[in-house]
C-alpha positions in Angstrom: 9.1 21.1 24.2 6.0 21.2 22.1 7.0 24.7 21.1 9.9 23.5 19.1 8.6 20.6 17.3 5.6 20.1 14.9 3.2 17.5 14.5 1.2 17.1 11.5 -1.2 13.9 10.9 -1.2 12.1 7.4 -4.8 10.6 7.2 -7.1 9.7 4.1 -10.4 11.5 3.2 -13.4 10.8 0.9 -13.3 13.8 -0.9 -12.5 17.7 -0.5 -15.5 18.6 2.0 -14.3 15.3 4.1 -10.8 16.9 3.9 -11.8 20.4 4.7 -13.9 19.3 7.9 -10.6 17.2 9.0 -8.2 20.1 8.5 -10.5 22.7 10.4 -10.6 20.2 13.5 -6.7 19.6 13.1 -6.2 23.3 12.9 -4.2 22.5 9.4 -1.8 20.4 10.8 -2.7 17.8 8.7 -1.7 16.2 5.1 -4.4 14.0 3.1 -3.0 11.1 1.6 -4.0 10.4 -2.2 -2.8 7.1 -3.2 -1.8 6.5 -7.0 -2.4 2.7 -6.6 -6.4 3.8 -6.7 -6.2 5.5 -10.1 -5.9 3.8 -13.4 -3.5 6.6 -15.1 -0.9 9.1 -14.1 -3.1 11.8 -15.4 -6.3 10.7 -13.4 -4.3 10.8 -10.1 -3.1 14.3 -11.1 -6.3 15.4 -11.6 -7.5 14.5 -8.1 -4.7 15.9 -6.8 -5.1 19.2 -8.5 -8.9 19.2 -7.4 -8.1 18.7 -3.9 -5.5 21.6 -4.1 -7.5 23.9 -5.8 -9.7 23.5 -2.5 -6.9 24.6 -0.7 -5.9 21.3 0.7 -2.5 19.9 1.1 -2.1 16.7 -0.6 0.5 13.8 0.4 1.3 11.6 -2.8 1.3 8.2 -1.7 1.8 4.8 -3.3 -0.9 2.9 -1.8 -0.1 0.5 1.0 3.7 1.0 0.1 3.6 -0.8 -3.2 6.9 -0.9 -5.0 5.4 -1.0 -7.9 4.1 2.4 -8.0 7.1 4.3 -7.5 7.5 5.6 -10.9 3.5 6.8 -10.8 4.1 8.6 -7.7 7.0 10.3 -9.1 5.4 11.4 -12.0 2.2 12.5 -10.2 4.3 14.8 -7.7 6.5 16.2 -10.8 3.2 17.2 -11.9 1.5 18.3 -9.1 4.5 20.1 -6.7 2.5 18.8 -3.5 3.7 19.5 0.0 4.6 15.5 0.8 5.3 12.7 -1.1 5.9 8.9 0.3 8.5 6.7 -1.8 10.3 3.7 -1.8 13.7 4.1 -0.6 15.7 3.4 -4.0 13.3 6.0 -5.9 13.4 8.7 -3.3 16.5 10.7 -4.6 15.2 10.0 -8.1 12.0 11.8 -6.9 13.7 14.7 -5.0 15.9 15.4 -8.5 12.4 15.3 -10.6 10.7 17.7 -8.3 13.8 20.2 -8.0 14.2 20.4 -11.4 10.5 21.8 -11.5 10.9 24.2 -8.9 9.4 21.6 -5.9 12.5 22.1 -3.7 10.2 22.6 -0.7 8.3 19.1 -1.2 9.1 16.9 1.8 10.0 13.6 0.5 10.7 10.3 2.7 11.9 7.0 2.0 10.3 3.9 2.8 12.3 1.8 5.4 11.2 -1.7 7.1 11.8 -2.9 10.4 13.6 -6.0 10.2 12.6 -7.6 13.8 15.7 -6.9 15.0 16.7 -4.0 17.5 19.0 -1.5 15.3 18.8 -3.4 11.8 16.5 -2.2 9.0 15.6 -3.5 5.6 16.5 -0.6 2.9 15.4 -2.9 0.2 11.8 -1.5 -0.4 12.0 -1.0 -4.3 9.8 -3.5 -6.5 13.3 -5.4 -7.3 15.0 -5.2 -4.0 11.9 -6.2 -1.7 12.5 -10.0 -2.5 16.2 -9.4 -0.5 15.7 -9.3 3.5 19.0 -8.2 3.9 19.2 -6.0 7.2 21.8 -3.3 7.6 22.4 -1.1 10.7 20.1 1.9 11.3 23.1 4.1 11.1 24.1 2.9 7.6 20.5 3.2 6.5 20.1 7.0 7.8 23.7 7.7 6.2 22.3 6.5 3.0 19.3 8.6 3.2 21.7 11.3 4.2 23.5 10.9 1.1 20.4 10.8 -0.8 19.4 14.4 0.4 16.3 13.1 1.7 14.6 15.0 4.3 12.3 12.2 6.1 12.2 8.5 7.2 9.2 6.7 6.6 9.0 3.5 9.3 6.8 1.2 7.7 5.3 -1.0 8.9 5.9 -0.4 12.5 2.9 -2.4 14.1 4.2 -1.2 17.7 8.0 -2.4 17.3 9.0 0.7 19.7 12.3 -0.6 20.4 12.9 -0.9 16.8 11.6 2.8 16.1 14.0 4.4 18.9 16.9 3.2 17.2 15.9 4.3 13.9 14.9 7.7 15.0 18.1 8.1 17.1 20.2 7.1 13.9 18.0 9.5 11.6 18.4 12.5 14.0 22.2 11.6 14.3 22.5 11.8 10.6 20.8 15.1 10.6 17.3 13.5 9.6 14.6 15.2 11.5 11.6 14.5 10.0 10.0 11.3 11.1 7.1 9.3 9.7 5.9 6.1 11.6 3.5 4.4 10.0 1.3 1.0 10.2 -0.7 -0.3 12.8 -1.2 3.4 14.5 -4.4 3.7 15.9 -6.2 6.7 18.4 -4.9 4.5 21.1 -1.1 4.1 20.4 -0.6 7.4 18.5 0.4 9.8 21.2 3.1 7.1 22.6 4.5 6.8 19.0 4.9 10.7 18.7 6.3 11.1 21.9 9.1 8.4 21.5 9.9 9.9 18.0 10.3 13.4 19.8 12.0 12.6 22.8 14.3 10.8 20.6 15.3 14.0 18.7 12.5 14.2 15.9 11.9 17.7 15.0 8.8 17.1 13.2 6.6 14.1 13.6 4.2 12.8 10.5 2.2 9.8 12.0 0.2 8.3 9.2 -3.5 7.0 10.6 -5.5 5.2 7.6 -8.1 2.9 7.6 -8.7 2.5 11.1 -10.4 5.9 11.1 -12.3 5.3 8.3 -15.9 4.3 7.8 -16.0 1.2 5.6 -19.7 1.8 4.5 -19.4 5.3 3.7 -15.7 5.9 2.4 -15.6 8.8 5.1 -13.1 9.5 7.5 -15.1 9.7 10.6 -15.0 13.2 12.2 -15.5 11.8 15.5 -12.4 9.8 15.6 -10.7 13.0 13.8 -11.6 14.9 17.2 -10.3 11.5 19.1 -7.0 12.0 17.4 -6.7 16.1 18.1 -7.7 14.9 21.8 -4.8 12.6 22.0 -2.2 14.8 20.3 -3.3 18.2 22.0 -0.2 18.7 23.4 1.4 19.0 20.0 -1.6 20.5 17.9 
C-alpha cells in the first residue's frame, strides 16, 4: 500500500535553517507553513516566502488558524510566489486556482477548508469571512461535488480534533468525487498522527498531508523541536 500513496507533513519552522533541518529528517516529504496573518502586508509575506524558496524549501502559504479574513492576502501571495501548496477557505479556493493558473502555477495544490459539523456525513462549507456565520451543514457528498466542480484537488478538514467517524465519511465522499488529496488539520499530535493518516489512506486517499503545528514548537525559542520531528518520522515510518 505504502508504495502507491504519498504522505507529506505540513509544519512550521522558525527560519530557513530550522526548515532545512526538518526537511533532512523527513526526507523532503514536508511542506513548511508560512501564515500570511503573521505579516502586516502582502509584500512582507512575499519577501519571506521568497527567502524560503531561495533556500530550496517547499512553502505552504497559509491563512493563520484558518482565519477567513486572510483569504485575499493568501491568494495574492500565492499569485506572486507560485508555491507548491496553498491553504484557502472554501469560497475562495476556485478564485485562487484561477489566479495561479493565469500565472503558470497549474501544479500548485490548493485546498479548500471545510469544517466537520458534529454530525457524521455532514459538513460546513461556509468557511469564508461572510459565510462563516451560517452553520448550515450539507452532505459530505455535496461538499465533495462542489470542490470537484471548482477544480480543487484537495480537501482541508479543519478542525479535526479526533472526529474520526466524520473524517472517514468526508474522505470517502472526496475520493468518490475524484479528489484524492486529503489534509486533516487541527488537534493532530505525534500520538494520533499515524492513525489519522492511516484512516485517510484506508478510505481511498492517495496523498495525505497532515498538519502538525504548534504542538511541536518550542514556545521559548519559536523553533520546531527537532526531536519531535524525529518522532513524527518514526510514527510515519511506513510512508516516509
